[in-house]
C-alpha positions as CSV (number, residue, x, y, z in Angstrom):
1,M,159.3,53.3,75.1
2,M,155.9,55.0,75.6
3,T,153.0,52.6,75.1
4,F,149.2,53.0,74.9
5,Q,146.1,50.9,75.4
6,T,142.7,51.6,73.9
7,F,139.4,51.2,75.9
8,T,136.3,51.4,73.8
9,L,133.6,52.8,76.1
10,G,129.9,53.7,76.3
11,P,127.0,53.5,73.9
12,L,128.8,55.5,71.2
13,G,132.0,53.4,71.3
14,T,134.3,56.2,72.3
15,N,138.0,55.4,72.3
16,A,139.7,56.3,75.6
17,Y,143.5,55.9,75.7
18,V,145.8,55.1,78.6
19,V,149.3,56.1,77.7
20,T,152.2,55.0,79.9
21,D,155.9,55.9,80.1
22,A,158.8,53.6,79.4
23,G,159.3,52.9,83.1
24,R,155.7,51.9,83.6
25,T,155.3,54.2,86.5
26,R,153.5,57.2,85.0
27,A,150.3,57.5,82.9
28,I,148.0,59.9,81.2
29,V,144.4,59.3,80.1
30,I,142.9,60.7,76.9
31,D,139.1,61.1,76.7
32,P,137.8,58.9,79.5
33,G,134.3,58.7,78.1
34,T,132.4,56.8,80.8
35,P,133.3,55.5,84.3
36,D,134.9,52.1,83.5
37,A,136.3,49.6,86.0
38,A,138.8,48.1,83.5
39,L,140.3,51.5,82.8
40,I,140.6,52.3,86.5
41,R,142.3,48.9,87.1
42,R,144.8,49.7,84.3
43,L,145.7,52.9,86.1
44,D,146.1,51.4,89.6
45,G,149.7,51.7,90.7
46,F,150.6,54.5,88.2
47,Q,151.1,58.2,88.9
48,V,148.5,59.7,86.6
49,E,149.9,62.9,85.4
50,A,146.9,64.3,83.5
51,I,143.6,63.8,81.8
52,L,143.8,65.2,78.3
53,L,140.5,66.0,76.5
54,T,140.3,66.3,72.7
55,H,136.9,68.0,73.2
56,A,134.1,68.0,75.8
57,H,131.2,66.2,74.2
58,F,129.5,63.9,76.8
59,D,130.8,60.7,75.3
60,H,134.4,61.8,75.8
61,I,134.1,63.2,79.4
62,G,131.7,60.9,81.3
63,G,134.6,59.3,83.2
64,V,136.6,62.4,84.0
65,E,135.4,63.0,87.5
66,E,136.0,59.4,88.6
67,V,139.5,59.4,87.3
68,R,140.3,62.9,88.7
69,R,138.9,62.0,92.1
70,R,140.6,58.7,92.3
71,F,144.1,59.7,91.1
72,G,144.2,63.5,91.9
73,C,145.2,64.4,88.4
74,P,144.6,67.7,86.5
75,V,142.3,68.0,83.5
76,F,143.4,69.8,80.4
77,I,140.9,71.2,77.7
78,H,141.0,73.9,75.1
79,S,139.9,77.3,76.2
80,A,137.0,77.4,73.7
81,E,135.2,74.7,75.7
82,K,136.2,75.8,79.2
83,D,132.5,75.9,80.3
84,W,131.5,72.6,78.8
85,L,132.6,70.3,81.6
86,T,130.3,72.0,84.0
87,D,127.3,72.6,81.7
88,P,125.2,69.6,80.5
89,A,123.5,71.7,77.8
90,K,126.9,72.5,76.2
91,N,128.4,69.1,76.5
92,G,125.3,67.5,75.0
93,S,124.4,65.2,77.9
94,L,121.0,66.8,78.2
95,R,120.3,66.1,74.5
96,W,120.6,62.3,74.7
97,P,119.1,61.2,78.0
98,E,118.8,57.6,76.6
99,A,122.6,57.5,76.4
100,T,123.8,59.4,79.5
101,P,122.7,61.1,82.6
102,P,123.4,64.8,82.8
103,I,127.1,65.5,83.2
104,A,128.1,68.5,85.3
105,G,131.6,68.1,86.6
106,Q,134.3,70.5,87.9
107,P,136.1,73.0,85.7
108,A,139.3,72.0,84.0
109,D,142.6,72.7,85.7
110,R,144.4,73.9,82.6
111,L,143.2,75.6,79.4
112,L,145.0,74.8,76.2
113,A,145.8,76.8,73.1
114,D,147.1,75.9,69.7
115,G,150.8,75.2,69.7
116,D,151.1,74.4,73.4
117,E,153.6,71.8,74.3
118,L,152.9,69.6,77.2
119,E,155.7,67.8,79.0
120,L,154.2,64.5,80.2
121,L,155.6,61.0,80.7
122,G,159.0,62.4,79.7
123,E,157.7,63.2,76.3
124,T,156.3,66.3,74.5
125,F,152.7,66.3,73.5
126,K,152.0,69.2,71.0
127,V,148.5,70.7,71.0
128,L,146.9,71.2,67.5
129,H,143.7,73.1,67.6
130,T,141.5,71.3,65.1
131,P,138.0,72.8,65.3
132,G,135.1,71.9,63.1
133,H,133.5,69.0,65.0
134,S,133.4,71.3,68.0
135,P,134.9,74.8,68.7
136,G,137.5,73.5,71.1
137,S,138.5,70.3,69.4
138,V,142.2,69.5,69.6
139,S,144.5,66.8,68.5
140,F,147.6,65.7,70.5
141,L,150.7,64.9,68.6
142,C,153.5,62.9,70.4
143,G,156.2,61.6,68.1
144,D,154.5,59.5,65.4
145,L,151.3,59.2,67.4
146,L,148.3,61.5,66.8
147,F,145.4,61.4,69.2
148,A,142.9,63.0,66.9
149,G,139.6,63.0,68.8
150,D,136.6,63.4,66.5
151,A,138.4,65.4,63.8
152,L,139.7,62.6,61.6
153,F,138.6,58.9,61.4
154,R,139.5,56.0,59.2
155,R,137.9,56.9,55.9
156,S,135.7,59.5,57.6
157,V,135.6,62.7,59.5
158,G,133.7,64.1,62.6
159,R,130.1,65.2,62.3
160,T,129.6,68.9,62.0
161,D,125.8,69.2,62.6
162,L,126.0,69.6,66.4
163,P,126.1,73.1,68.0
164,G,129.4,74.8,67.3
165,G,130.2,72.4,64.4
166,N,131.4,73.8,61.0
167,S,132.2,71.6,58.0
168,G,134.4,74.2,56.3
169,Q,136.4,74.7,59.5
170,L,136.8,71.0,59.9
171,E,138.1,70.6,56.4
172,R,140.6,73.4,57.0
173,S,141.7,71.8,60.2
174,I,142.4,68.5,58.5
175,R,144.1,70.0,55.5
176,E,146.2,72.6,57.3
177,K,147.0,70.8,60.6
178,L,146.8,67.1,60.0
179,Y,147.5,66.4,56.4
180,T,150.7,68.4,56.8
181,L,152.1,65.8,59.2
182,A,154.3,62.9,58.1
183,E,152.4,60.2,56.2
184,D,153.5,57.5,58.7
185,V,151.9,59.2,61.7
186,L,149.5,56.8,63.3
187,V,146.1,58.4,63.8
188,L,144.3,57.3,67.0
189,P,140.7,58.5,66.6
190,G,137.9,59.1,69.0
191,H,135.9,56.3,67.5
192,G,136.7,53.4,65.3
193,P,140.0,51.8,64.2
194,D,143.3,53.6,63.8
195,T,144.8,54.7,60.5
196,T,147.6,56.8,59.2
197,I,147.9,60.3,57.8
198,G,149.1,58.8,54.4
199,E,146.2,56.5,54.2
200,E,143.7,59.2,54.8
201,K,145.3,61.6,52.4
202,R,144.9,58.9,49.7
203,E,141.6,57.2,50.7
204,N,139.4,59.5,52.8
205,P,136.3,60.2,50.6
206,Y,135.5,63.4,52.6
207,V,138.9,65.2,52.6
208,R,141.4,64.1,50.0
209,A,144.9,65.6,49.8
């Protein structure tokens, strides 16, 4: 059975996820926000198949190059943010010098599109393009787990006042892509505690079903 562990990283408390296969030999990393020794130790001994990025704001990508260099794994990101990993102005790391040094890494190895299906860890991860927080925001659905990035939080939603954000677009993403999922799907957000689709449809004050 696939399992995951959450690492809350950096000054903005970004959730990074290490997901491992049933045989405990393979892993993926979702949103390694800062270089982190505990996360690296968790990956030691695993074949790291990929780094999946829900989007490329600095607090979600700061540890990408360390993980990629150490484990030789490819980086996946939506095509709308293909330049953000290499450009500190686009990923926001120039905007908050008190929180991060400028981040200018290497380009992604694979560009994603809505509806892509990624075969990783012997499972299928479906790519849902959920823009609004940023143009290339995606959520990854695997079984009853949804890695939602900064689209949907417990009783909240991602901010839309950053460059490329759009509140109407985010609401459509949530209503059309996320609230159509089964109510028992576990939402694993980019910040804060987990929740479920059903809970948010009933209780989220920003987007109610």
